[in-house]
N, C-alpha and C positions, 0 to 999 in steps of 0.2 A: 457490482458495489452498491447499487441503489435500486429502487423500484423503477419499473419503466415509466419515464416522465410523460411518455404520451398519454398515460392514464392519470398518473398521480398529479400533474399539474394542470390538467384539463380545465379546472375551474379558473385557475389563474391565467391560462393562455386563451381561454374561450374557443377550444377547438374540440371537435369530437375525436374519440380515440378508442380503441380496443383495450380492454383491461388485461393484466397478466393473470393467467388461470392458475389460482392457488385454492385448493380444496379447504377449505376453510377460510479471535484466535489469540492464545499464549503469546509470548514473545517469539523470537525466531526459534526457540527450542520447541521440540514437538513431543518430548516423552511426558507420560503422566506426572512423573516426579517434578519436571520442570514447571508443569502447569500450575501446581500448587504453591511454587516458589514465586516471591514477590520481586525478585531481582535476578536477571539473567546475566551472568558474568562471563560466560563462556560459551561460544557457539562454534563448534566443529563437528566432525563425524562422530566423536564419542560423546557429545552433549547435545544431540538432537538436531543438529545443522546439517550442512552439505556433506553428504556421505563419502565424498572424495576429497575432503580438505581436513588437514590435521595441524593443530599447533604442536610443536615439538619442544623437548628440554632445550633451554632451562626454564622456560616460562610455562611449560605444561608437561605432564607425564608422557612418556614414550607410548605410542599406539600399540596395541597388541597384534593388529593384522592390518596390512597395507595392500593397495592394488599397485598398478604401474604408474610410477612417477612420470610427470609431464614437464620436461625441461624447456619446452618451447615457447611458453608463455611469459608475459611481460606484466607481472603483478606491481600493483602500487599499494604501499602501506601509508595508512592515514591514522594520525592521533588526534583526538578531539577531547574537550573538556565535558565530563558528566556534571549534572544530570542531563542537560539540554543537548550537548553534542552538536552545537549549531555552528561551530568554527573549528578549523583545523589548526592545532599549534605546531604540527610537524608533518611532512610529507616526504615519503621516500619513493623514488621511481626506479625502475629496472635499468641497470647500466653497469660499467665497470669501474667507475670512479669511486672515491671514498664517500661513504654515506648513501651508497646506492644498493638496491636490492640485486642479488646475484645468486648464481646456483653454485651450491658446494656440497659435495657428499650426498646426492640424492635429496637434497632439500633446497628451498629458497631461504636466504638469510640476509638480514641487515643489521648493522650494529649502530644503535641509537646512543649517541652522546648526549645524555639527559642534561649535563651540566649546562649547556648553552640554551636550554629551552625554558628555564625559569620555573621548574615544577616546585610545588609548595609541599611541605609535609601535611599529610593527611588529605591532600588533593586527590580526586578520582579522575581517572582518564581512560578512554577507550581506544585500543589498538583495532584498527579494521583493515581487512585485506580484501583489495578489489582486482578483478581482472576486467578492464573496460569499465562498464557500468555495473557489473554484477558484483555484489557484496558475496564473498565466499565464507566469511566467518569473522568474528571479532572476540576480543578478550578485554575484560576489564582490570585496571590495575589502581592500587593505592599506594601513594608515596610515604614511606616510613623514614625516620631519621637515619642519618648517615651511620650512626653507630647505635647499640642498643638491641635488645630482642625484637625479633619480628613477630613474636606471638601477641603483642599489645595491639591487637586488631579486632575489629568487629565486621561480621560479614564474611563473604567468601571472595572477595577481591585479591587478585595476586599482588603480594607485597613486593615493592621495588625500592631499593635504597636511593635516598636522595643524592644527586650529583654522581651517581655511578653509572657507567655505561650499560646498556641493557641489550643483550643479543636476542633478536626476534628471529625465531626460525619455524618454518612451516613447510607442509608438504602438499602440493596440489597434484592429484592424480588425473589420469585420463577420464573424462566423463564428468569432470567437475564443472566444466562450462556448458551449461544447458542451453537447449534450443528454445525460442520464444514459444510460449504457449498462451492461448487466451482462455480464461475461465468465463463461463456464462451460465445464466439460468434458462432453461428451456422447459416448455410443456407440450410434449409430444401428444399430438391428437387432442390438444386441449385438456388434458387431464392433469394430474398433480405436477408441480414445478419440481425440477430437479437441477442440480448443479453438475455442469459438463465441462470437460476440457477438450481443446482442439489445438492443432498445430495453426500457426500463423496463417497458413494458406487454406485453412478450413478443413484440412484433411485429419483423420484420426480421432473423430469425435467419440467421447468415452464419458458415460454417465458414472460419476463417482459417488453418488449419494444413494440412488435406489431405496428410497424410504417413502412410506404411504403419505407421510405428511408433505408439506410445502416447504422446499429448501430453495433458497434464491439469494440474489444480491452477493455473490462470492467476491472476497477481497483478498488478494495475496498478501502474505506477510513479506517483509522486505527481503529475505533471502530466499524466498520461494519454497520454503520447506512446509508451509501450512497456509491454510485458508480460513479466513473468518467469514461467516455466512449468517443470513436470517433464516430462522426455521420456525415451523409451527409444532415441531414434534414434541414439545413439553406436554405433560399430563393435562394442563389447563387449556392447551390449544392456542395460547398467546404467541405473538411473535417475539422471539428472543434472539440475541446474539449468540452464536455457537462458534467453536472452532474445531478444526479437523486436520489431519495429515494431508499432504497434497494428493495422496491417492485415495482420500475419503474415509480411512480408517481413523480410529481414536477420537470420534466426536465428543465434545465436552461443552456443556452449557455455561456461558459466562454470565449471562443477565437472567434474573428470575422473577422480575416485577410482572404483575399481572397485565400491566398496561403495554402498549406496543413498544418494542425496542427494535431498531432496524437500521440499515444503511452504515455498517462499519467501514471504518478507514483507519489504516495503521499509520503510527508515527515512523518516521524513516529509520529510527534505531530499533524498532520492534518492541519497545517497552510499554507503548500505550496504544489504545484504540479509541478513537472518537466515534460516536454513534448518535442517532436521533431516538429521542424518547418522548412519550406523551404522559409520564408518570406523574407530573405535577400538574396536570390539567391542561398545560400548553404543550405544543410540540417544539422541543427545544434541543440543542446540541449538548451532549454530554461527552465526558471523557473518562476512561478508566484504565488501570493497570492491565497489562495484557493477560493477566490471570484472572481478570474479572474483579477484582477488588479495587477499593477506593473510587467508586462510581460518583462522579462530580459534575454538577451542571455548570455549563460555561455561559449559555445565553439564557435570558430570562425575560422574554417579551411576549405579551398577550397574543401576538399574530404568529404564524407559523415560521419556524426556522427549519431547514432541510438541507440535504446533500452536501454534508461536510466533506472536505478533501484536504488533507495535510500537504503543506508545502514541502519540497524536497530537503530544505535544510532544517525542517522540523520547527521553525520558529512561528510559523502562522497556519491558520486553517481558514480555508475559503469555504463559503456556504451561502445558500440562497435564503432570504428572508422576505416575507410579506408585510413587513412593519410599516411600510410607508403606503400600503393600500395597493402595491403591485409588487410582482416578483422581481427581485433585483439580487445581484451578487454582492456580497460583503466579504471583508477579510478581517481577521482579528489575530491578535496574539494567541499562542497555543494555550495560555491560561485564561483566555476569554476576555482579556482586556482590549482597549483601543480598538472597538468595532467600527470599521470604516467602510462606507458604501463605495463600490467600484463602478456600477453601472447606473445609468439614469434615463430619463426620457419616459415615454408612455409605453414602450414595448417591454415585455417581461424578458428576464434573462435567468436560467437555471442551470443545474447540473454542472458546476465549475469542475474543471479538471487541470491541475497544474502540469506544465511540461516538465520533463526530467531535469532540465537545467534551472527550472524555476523562473524563467523570464517571460513566459506565456500562460495564459489560462484559457483553455477551449471551454465552450458553454453552448447551451441550446437557447435559441432565441427566434423571433420571427420580425418580420417588418411590415410596415403599412404603406401599400401602394395605391395612390389614387382612391384612398378611402377604403380599399379592400385590404384585410389581413391575409398576408402569405402563409404559406406553410412553414412548419418549424424547420429549421436548419441548423447546421453546425457552423459556430463562429469562433474566432479567436481574437484575443486582445493581450496588450501587454500586461504585465503583473500589476501595473498601476491603474488599469482600466482603460488606458489610452489605445489608440490604433485598432479600433474594432474592424474586423475583416470577416467577410462571410466566405466559407469554405465549400458548402453544398448549396445547390440551388436546384431543388426538385420540387415537382408539384405535390408529392408525398411528404409526409413529416420525417424528418431525420432528427435524432436526439442522442443524448447520453454518450458523449465521447470519452475514449480512454487511450492515453498515449502508449506507444511502444517504448521500451526502456531506452532505446537509442534516440528517440525524439523524432524518428523519421516517418512513423505512421501513426494513424489515429483510427481506432476502431469505433463503430457507432451503431445504433439501432435505427432501422428505416422501415417505413409502412409502404414501400414501393410495391410490395407483393400483396397489398391489402385486398385486392380483388379475389384472391384465393384463400384469404383468411390468415395471411402470414405476417408476422413481425420478424424481420432477418437481421442479422449482424453483417455489416459491411465493413470494409477497411479501405483507406485511402492514403496517399501521401500526406505529409504534414501541410503542405500547400493546397491541398483540396483536390489534386489531379488523381487520376488512375484509380477510380472507386472499383471496388471489386466485392461481389456478394460471396460471403463465406459460408453462410448457411442456407438451406433450402429444404424446410421440413414442415410437415402439416402441424401447425401449432405456433407457438410464440418462442423466439429465440431473443433474449434481452439481457441487459446488465453486463455488457462485456468488461473484463478487466484483464489487462495485459500483464504477462508475468514480468518480474523485475530483473530479467536477464535477457 
């Protein structure tokens, strides 16, 4: 998701480090047609989303082809208010009682009695389907008057009559629930950087970019169908934000400014991407629609702002700033307002990463012991900055944490094999126990990002 902090914050941290070797995402939909659209109102197998999940009539057209239905799951249906989608107004769990999700006729369904929810005419809402923490798909609706024509609408949102019950039907097939995957950037034999995928145990490493330019800092879209990444493959060789399908196909350039754009992070609903840019003379945090439009500056400080990471509820963005003369972690509202410093003291703190439940932030820092600065380590703190706890304690530098979707694991980058010229990706339990080396290649493996399932 970001440049290797062992290099990029070396000035702030006062430590030596190796550099990442570099020669020189749309919303949750992944089709080219969806990339040029400004609003993504439906994500399922027929609309660039999970290939084994379908919305069904009456809220969507019937699918033309289907695989094997999986009736063994326990999906949850959640409804939130657009555009922010920060809080749920209705939640339906799997069960046999009224208002619960159940299996009927080769599909899951729930009857939503909207009358009791207080929906307003012209209000826009998102219906999301989860299994565990994995978002399978979503559909956006607009409330229309109880009587009158439904054609008096703008946009592509599904019209729903006010105060009328809505039958939500969907089909989940076998293979819809995907196994955890870690995306990362690697420079094999210290040549150009590529984006790789691997299983959570380090097996099955696959290069999905295979491009002569530098491709790095992968960031999963919220439903795992695509990846945003930083690349130098543009004609001018500048670093820009690109997006591609999860198998590396369909790369599309989102930013085109000649200045450096990098470090993408997705909003939880997949409609926006925050990133870092130097286009206005400072290094600041920006945000754009997931198709690259409406690029907007969020921070405006003469010092460096870096490493944005969106909170799981979409309401906040954590980031690092040098604005007080040292590297510290801040948090702000998703529109850039209310910028608050979370860490303090003389020791720096960088690369914030929200836990999936939003209660913790992992980060990179060091300590000072008897006047000597220790190596970089992975720390965790509460979302308000309290309760700082060290997770790793090694003589080599550890940095750049990334949480697994269930919150039980943290992947990170370590210099522990630096004697042989390696930067490697490790994983550990969320309490710092059971550290495991996942990569072991000649070159540098950095910027891990755990898939959202």
